[in-house]
Every structure is written in C-alpha cells, then in structure tokens.
C-alpha positions in Angstrom: -6.5 -5.3 -5.2 -7.3 -2.3 -2.9 -11.0 -3.0 -2.5 -10.2 -6.5 -1.1 -8.1 -4.9 1.6 -11.2 -3.0 2.9 -13.7 -4.6 5.3 -16.1 -6.9 3.5 -19.1 -4.8 4.3 -17.6 -2.0 2.2 -16.9 -4.1 -0.9 -20.3 -3.5 -2.6 -20.1 0.3 -2.3 -16.5 0.4 -3.4 -17.2 -1.7 -6.5 -20.0 0.6 -7.5 -17.5 3.4 -8.0 -15.6 1.4 -10.6 -16.3 2.0 -14.3 -18.8 -0.4 -15.8 -16.9 -0.5 -19.1 -13.1 -0.6 -19.0 -11.6 2.7 -20.1 -8.4 1.0 -21.4 -8.4 0.1 -25.1 -6.0 -2.8 -24.6 -8.0 -4.5 -21.9 -8.2 -8.3 -22.2 -10.6 -8.9 -19.3 -13.5 -9.7 -21.6 -16.0 -7.9 -19.4 -16.3 -4.6 -17.7 -14.1 -3.6 -14.8 -17.0 -3.6 -12.3 -18.2 -7.1 -13.2 -14.7 -8.6 -13.2 -13.9 -7.1 -9.8 -17.3 -8.3 -8.4 -16.6 -11.8 -9.6 -13.2 -11.7 -7.8 -14.7 -10.3 -4.6 -17.4 -13.0 -4.6 -14.7 -15.6 -4.7 -12.7 -13.9 -2.0 -15.9 -13.5 0.2 -16.6 -17.3 -0.1 -13.1 -18.2 0.7 -12.9 -15.9 3.8 -16.3 -17.1 5.0 -15.2 -20.7 4.8 -11.9 -19.9 6.7 -14.0 -18.2 9.4 -16.3 -21.1 9.6 -13.3 -23.5 9.8 -12.0 -21.5 12.7 -15.3 -21.7 14.5 -15.8 -25.4 13.6 -19.1 -24.7 11.8 -18.2 -25.8 8.3 -21.1 -26.9 6.1 -20.5 -29.4 3.3 
C-alpha cells in the first residue's frame, strides 16, 4: 500500500484523499475505501510504535 510507505505523519492527510465509498462495483471490502485503509494504517501504526519502543527498551504491557 503506497500510503504506508510514506512517513507516518502524512498518513492522515493521504487517507483523506481516498474515496469514502469504493468506486468499484465488485468490491468485497464491506466498507468504504477510506475506512478500510484507515483501519489498516491504525494497525500498522501500532505495530511500528511497538517495534520502536522495543528498540528503545520502553515497552508498556
């Protein structure tokens, strides 16, 4: 996903540019493009934050 390759600080702005409703008639995502991508990015953000915390030794449980 191209948005995930950008710096995390840019993810919100980039996801705003996505269509709210999927323009594809055969989409099986179950929700709009923007919401699905934001869900994915939230997961990626948490994973990257935990990896960064692990490297720093500041993991919270």
